[in-house]
Backbone as ProteinMPNN parsed JSONL, in Angstrom:
{"seq_chain_A": "MLTIVIHHEKCTGCKGMKEPLCVKLCPGDLIMIKNEKSFIRDPGDCWDCMACVKSCPYGAIETKLPYELGYKDAHLIPKRKGKIIVWELVYSDGRREVFERQVRL", "coords_chain_A": {"N_chain_A": [[-9.474, -2.228, 12.084], [-7.68, -1.158, 9.585], [-8.243, -0.099, 6.055], [-7.374, -0.692, 2.6], [-7.838, 1.195, -0.078], [-8.328, 1.067, -3.417], [-8.316, 3.055, -6.143], [-9.434, 2.651, -9.278], [-9.817, 4.212, -11.275], [-7.576, 5.836, -11.226], [-5.517, 4.142, -11.153], [-3.011, 2.392, -13.217], [-1.859, -0.051, -13.344], [0.827, 0.073, -13.327], [2.095, 0.11, -15.884], [4.349, -1.122, -18.356], [6.223, -1.818, -16.245], [7.821, -4.615, -15.122], [6.825, -5.822, -12.538], [4.23, -4.189, -10.579], [4.689, -1.85, -8.319], [3.201, -1.906, -6.093], [2.282, -4.792, -5.622], [4.676, -6.081, -5.712], [5.88, -5.151, -3.237], [3.936, -5.818, -1.093], [3.735, -7.565, 1.924], [2.125, -9.437, 2.418], [1.314, -10.666, 0.083], [-1.134, -10.137, -1.243], [-1.922, -8.345, -3.374], [-2.895, -8.194, -6.479], [-2.809, -8.223, -10.144], [-5.36, -7.414, -12.287], [-7.197, -7.406, -15.338], [-5.497, -5.228, -16.068], [-5.151, -3.59, -13.877], [-4.63, -2.936, -10.326], [-6.004, -4.946, -7.752], [-6.947, -5.965, -4.458], [-6.661, -8.852, -2.986], [-8.393, -9.734, -0.632], [-9.454, -7.791, 1.597], [-9.851, -8.29, 4.25], [-7.811, -9.696, 5.417], [-5.463, -8.143, 4.924], [-2.34, -6.614, 6.239], [-2.145, -3.924, 7.363], [0.161, -2.333, 6.59], [0.724, -0.655, 4.809], [2.648, -0.451, 2.836], [1.851, -0.811, 0.189], [0.117, 1.51, -0.17], [1.949, 3.634, 0.195], [3.928, 3.109, -1.741], [2.709, 3.51, -4.336], [3.072, 5.073, -7.317], [0.917, 6.668, -8.545], [-0.727, 7.484, -6.768], [-2.974, 6.124, -6.116], [-3.885, 4.167, -4.381], [-5.333, 4.178, -1.129], [-5.96, 4.673, 2.338], [-8.422, 3.885, 4.047], [-9.555, 4.89, 7.156], [-10.439, 3.288, 10.387], [-13.696, 3.296, 12.091], [-12.894, 4.165, 14.934], [-10.51, 5.621, 14.701], [-10.839, 7.794, 13.018], [-13.44, 8.158, 12.27], [-16.453, 7.888, 10.409], [-15.699, 7.903, 6.83], [-13.405, 8.859, 7.068], [-9.818, 9.04, 5.894], [-6.64, 8.379, 4.671], [-4.23, 10.04, 2.359], [-1.868, 9.331, 0.338], [0.872, 11.259, -1.243], [3.32, 11.117, -3.55], [6.531, 13.07, -3.697], [8.934, 12.94, -5.325], [11.674, 12.345, -3.067], [10.306, 12.718, -1.088], [7.062, 12.102, 0.898], [3.812, 13.104, 1.374], [1.38, 12.988, 3.375], [-2.062, 13.328, 3.321], [-4.561, 13.865, 5.687], [-7.748, 13.517, 5.794], [-10.774, 14.163, 7.623], [-13.775, 13.262, 8.554], [-15.571, 15.432, 8.707], [-14.76, 16.969, 6.625], [-12.221, 18.514, 7.205], [-8.789, 18.919, 6.783], [-5.407, 17.668, 7.386], [-2.034, 17.87, 6.954], [0.899, 16.023, 6.42], [4.425, 15.835, 6.176], [6.986, 13.321, 5.086], [10.155, 12.06, 4.839], [11.023, 9.717, 2.382], [11.802, 6.291, 2.649], [12.307, 4.302, 0.61]], "CA_chain_A": [[-8.957, -2.698, 10.92], [-7.494, -0.288, 8.191], [-8.927, -0.757, 4.982], [-6.866, -0.055, 1.531], [-8.946, 1.241, -1.262], [-7.733, 1.204, -4.912], [-9.101, 3.749, -7.188], [-9.067, 2.064, -10.385], [-9.565, 5.335, -12.336], [-6.151, 6.416, -11.21], [-4.182, 2.812, -11.496], [-2.675, 1.931, -14.615], [-1.024, -1.039, -13.428], [2.103, 0.542, -13.554], [2.374, -0.447, -17.368], [6.061, -1.0, -18.313], [7.19, -2.38, -15.384], [7.837, -6.031, -14.761], [6.006, -5.781, -11.432], [4.119, -3.127, -9.949], [5.391, -1.733, -6.986], [2.198, -2.507, -4.927], [2.423, -5.951, -5.836], [6.116, -6.345, -5.4], [6.177, -4.626, -1.845], [2.792, -6.396, -0.177], [4.294, -8.622, 2.553], [1.042, -10.365, 2.439], [0.795, -11.133, -1.247], [-2.591, -9.82, -1.327], [-2.202, -7.44, -4.197], [-2.915, -9.011, -7.93], [-3.141, -7.367, -11.337], [-6.25, -7.899, -13.066], [-7.702, -6.403, -16.255], [-4.361, -4.16, -16.131], [-5.369, -2.529, -12.621], [-4.417, -3.614, -9.324], [-6.883, -5.581, -6.863], [-6.51, -6.533, -3.224], [-7.485, -10.448, -2.926], [-9.147, -10.045, 0.527], [-8.988, -6.63, 2.378], [-9.722, -8.643, 5.734], [-6.173, -10.194, 5.288], [-4.423, -6.915, 4.995], [-1.647, -6.491, 7.718], [-2.263, -2.585, 7.233], [1.749, -2.052, 6.707], [0.49, 0.32, 3.9], [3.577, -0.604, 1.712], [1.235, -0.307, -1.455], [-0.286, 2.921, -0.274], [3.184, 4.617, -0.077], [4.849, 2.926, -3.095], [1.982, 3.493, -5.662], [3.381, 6.453, -8.078], [0.042, 7.385, -9.224], [-1.917, 7.801, -5.556], [-4.38, 5.27, -6.594], [-4.346, 3.498, -2.929], [-5.439, 5.217, -0.096], [-6.095, 4.18, 3.566], [-9.603, 4.377, 4.85], [-9.214, 4.853, 8.605], [-11.752, 2.501, 11.123], [-14.493, 4.466, 12.953], [-12.37, 4.24, 16.015], [-9.489, 6.514, 14.582], [-11.294, 8.727, 12.173], [-14.773, 8.356, 12.363], [-16.818, 7.542, 9.13], [-15.374, 8.334, 5.696], [-11.94, 9.521, 7.012], [-9.101, 8.534, 5.047], [-5.305, 9.055, 4.483], [-4.102, 9.929, 0.872], [-0.516, 9.737, 0.114], [1.258, 11.749, -2.685], [4.665, 11.014, -3.495], [7.094, 13.882, -4.471], [10.505, 12.677, -5.145], [11.966, 11.715, -1.867], [9.197, 13.155, 0.093], [5.626, 11.645, 0.945], [3.047, 13.903, 1.706], [0.088, 12.529, 3.675], [-3.008, 13.982, 3.578], [-5.351, 13.204, 6.842], [-8.934, 13.967, 5.422], [-11.555, 13.632, 8.576], [-15.173, 12.808, 8.144], [-15.978, 16.531, 8.52], [-13.995, 17.591, 5.665], [-11.033, 19.14, 7.576], [-7.493, 18.223, 6.285], [-4.31, 17.823, 7.849], [-1.052, 17.536, 5.829], [1.966, 15.737, 6.89], [5.452, 15.395, 5.108], [8.013, 12.406, 5.494], [11.312, 11.709, 3.661], [10.8, 8.055, 1.862], [13.039, 5.425, 2.839], [12.139, 3.08, -0.294]], "C_chain_A": [[-8.771, -1.549, 9.933], [-7.907, -0.982, 7.134], [-8.167, 0.082, 3.957], [-8.079, 0.039, 0.635], [-8.045, 1.578, -2.692], [-8.643, 1.8, -5.832], [-8.75, 3.349, -8.485], [-9.021, 3.132, -11.609], [-8.415, 5.938, -12.636], [-5.015, 5.375, -11.648], [-3.893, 2.504, -12.712], [-1.969, 0.726, -14.375], [0.178, -1.268, -13.538], [2.843, -0.343, -14.809], [3.722, -0.216, -17.542], [6.857, -1.599, -17.619], [6.729, -3.702, -15.28], [6.91, -6.633, -13.958], [5.786, -4.72, -10.801], [4.451, -3.175, -8.822], [4.544, -2.38, -5.763], [2.147, -3.926, -4.675], [3.706, -6.606, -5.306], [6.444, -6.218, -3.815], [5.228, -5.2, -0.857], [3.509, -7.543, 0.332], [3.372, -9.793, 2.78], [0.909, -11.218, 1.334], [-0.258, -11.437, -1.433], [-2.93, -9.023, -2.552], [-1.766, -8.357, -5.376], [-3.066, -8.146, -9.088], [-4.159, -8.105, -12.166], [-6.869, -7.123, -13.878], [-6.706, -5.132, -16.192], [-4.574, -3.076, -14.909], [-4.973, -3.841, -11.327], [-5.935, -3.788, -8.448], [-6.269, -6.102, -5.543], [-7.589, -7.66, -3.35], [-8.713, -10.517, -1.938], [-8.61, -8.875, 1.576], [-8.967, -6.964, 4.021], [-8.305, -9.256, 6.075], [-5.111, -9.179, 5.415], [-3.723, -6.625, 6.134], [-1.525, -4.797, 7.998], [-0.677, -2.058, 7.598], [1.606, -0.798, 5.73], [1.776, 0.532, 3.011], [2.922, -0.061, 0.464], [0.878, 1.189, -0.996], [1.205, 3.93, -0.458], [3.834, 4.271, -1.292], [4.179, 3.191, -4.645], [2.337, 5.165, -6.257], [2.089, 7.391, -8.622], [-1.125, 7.771, -8.019], [-3.117, 7.157, -5.848], [-4.675, 4.512, -5.555], [-4.189, 4.628, -1.961], [-5.743, 4.277, 1.212], [-7.409, 4.602, 4.043], [-9.363, 3.77, 6.433], [-10.931, 4.287, 9.23], [-12.187, 3.729, 11.786], [-13.401, 5.037, 14.254], [-11.198, 5.288, 16.072], [-9.843, 7.446, 14.019], [-12.614, 8.945, 11.765], [-15.101, 7.847, 10.575], [-16.129, 8.27, 7.989], [-13.993, 8.952, 5.962], [-10.971, 8.642, 6.513], [-7.67, 9.501, 4.833], [-5.081, 9.176, 2.952], [-2.587, 10.256, 0.98], [-0.068, 10.246, -1.33], [2.679, 11.738, -2.561], [5.318, 12.306, -4.215], [8.607, 13.759, -4.246], [10.993, 11.729, -3.95], [11.05, 11.885, -0.572], [7.678, 12.6, -0.147], [4.905, 12.418, 1.641], [1.771, 12.966, 1.993], [-0.941, 13.498, 3.949], [-4.386, 13.211, 4.497], [-6.761, 14.12, 6.325], [-10.289, 13.293, 6.621], [-12.956, 13.528, 7.762], [-16.051, 14.165, 7.655], [-15.697, 17.643, 7.365], [-12.617, 18.314, 6.206], [-9.928, 18.184, 7.394], [-6.441, 18.734, 7.193], [-3.28, 17.372, 6.884], [0.228, 17.309, 6.816], [3.033, 15.222, 5.993], [6.607, 14.515, 5.641], [8.902, 12.279, 4.355], [10.808, 9.878, 3.46], [11.993, 7.461, 1.864], [13.138, 4.088, 1.331], [13.142, 3.637, -1.37]], "O_chain_A": [[-9.787, -1.016, 9.486], [-7.983, -2.211, 7.11], [-8.125, 1.303, 4.108], [-9.034, -0.736, 0.574], [-7.136, 2.407, -2.726], [-9.621, 1.2, -6.278], [-7.646, 3.737, -8.866], [-8.379, 2.982, -12.648], [-8.085, 6.44, -13.711], [-3.974, 5.609, -12.262], [-4.906, 2.31, -13.385], [-1.338, 0.365, -15.368], [0.708, -2.355, -13.768], [3.773, -1.147, -14.752], [4.292, 0.731, -17.0], [7.977, -1.958, -17.981], [5.538, -4.011, -15.323], [6.255, -7.626, -14.274], [6.744, -4.09, -10.355], [4.569, -4.221, -8.185], [4.943, -3.075, -4.828], [1.968, -4.296, -3.515], [3.694, -7.572, -4.542], [7.147, -7.038, -3.224], [5.613, -5.13, 0.31], [3.91, -8.429, -0.422], [3.724, -10.886, 3.224], [0.471, -12.361, 1.462], [-0.641, -12.569, -1.729], [-4.12, -8.949, -2.86], [-0.752, -9.053, -5.421], [-3.614, -7.089, -8.776], [-3.929, -9.203, -12.672], [-7.223, -6.044, -13.403], [-7.221, -4.017, -16.277], [-4.21, -1.903, -14.996], [-5.012, -5.07, -11.372], [-6.822, -2.935, -8.481], [-5.158, -6.632, -5.556], [-8.783, -7.598, -3.644], [-9.762, -11.111, -2.186], [-7.581, -8.988, 2.242], [-8.376, -6.303, 4.875], [-7.874, -9.141, 7.223], [-4.024, -9.389, 5.953], [-4.396, -6.356, 7.129], [-0.761, -4.45, 8.899], [-0.371, -1.503, 8.653], [2.431, 0.101, 5.897], [1.948, 1.631, 2.484], [3.326, 0.91, -0.175], [1.487, 2.076, -1.595], [1.298, 4.852, -1.269], [4.331, 5.2, -1.929], [4.755, 3.135, -5.732], [1.936, 6.2, -5.725], [2.2, 8.549, -9.023], [-2.218, 8.263, -8.303], [-4.207, 7.727, -5.796], [-5.807, 4.032, -5.611], [-3.399, 5.57, -1.898], [-5.745, 3.063, 1.007], [-7.492, 5.756, 4.464], [-9.091, 2.623, 6.788], [-12.057, 4.606, 8.848], [-11.566, 4.765, 12.024], [-13.194, 6.238, 14.427], [-10.861, 5.802, 17.138], [-9.173, 8.413, 14.382], [-12.909, 9.843, 10.976], [-14.247, 7.542, 9.742], [-15.958, 9.46, 8.251], [-13.46, 9.561, 5.034], [-11.195, 7.44, 6.652], [-7.545, 10.726, 4.82], [-5.741, 8.414, 2.246], [-2.137, 11.234, 1.577], [-0.517, 9.781, -2.377], [3.245, 12.268, -1.605], [4.778, 12.679, -5.256], [9.308, 14.251, -3.361], [10.724, 10.528, -3.912], [11.091, 11.358, 0.54], [7.16, 12.658, -1.262], [5.331, 12.536, 2.789], [1.211, 12.313, 1.112], [-0.743, 14.423, 4.736], [-5.042, 12.253, 4.088], [-6.768, 15.341, 6.488], [-10.701, 12.14, 6.495], [-13.102, 13.699, 6.552], [-16.863, 14.211, 6.731], [-16.193, 18.76, 7.218], [-11.906, 18.696, 5.276], [-9.964, 16.992, 7.702], [-6.439, 19.857, 7.696], [-3.59, 16.542, 6.029], [0.566, 18.073, 7.721], [2.787, 14.351, 5.158], [7.209, 14.936, 6.629], [8.562, 12.359, 3.174], [10.368, 9.105, 4.31], [13.016, 7.855, 1.304], [13.98, 3.195, 1.24], [13.383, 2.984, -2.385]]}, "name": "protein", "num_of_chains": 1, "seq": "MLTIVIHHEKCTGCKGMKEPLCVKLCPGDLIMIKNEKSFIRDPGDCWDCMACVKSCPYGAIETKLPYELGYKDAHLIPKRKGKIIVWELVYSDGRREVFERQVRL"}
C-alpha cells in the first residue's frame, strides 16, 4: 500500500481557490481542509491514484513507497513545471532518480 504524506509547512490550503485541487481531484473524497491545511481522512482508504500528489502546485504532497517497492523511507516527490511534472524518486540510501512526464490535467 502506498501512503501519501501532506507536508503542512508547504501546504497553503490553496488560499483564494474555491476548492483546492487535491480536494477536488481525489476520487475517494478522502482529502479535506482543516485549519486552512489539507488532511487525508484515513490513509488506509487511499486508492493510490496520486491525483492529489500530481495536482498540488506547492509540492506539499508526496508518496511514501512501501517496503516491497522502495525499502524504508523511500518516497516520490513531484514538482510541477508548467505542463511538465518532474518525479524525484528518493531511495532509502539517499540515491535519487528523476523522471519527467507531460501533465495531462
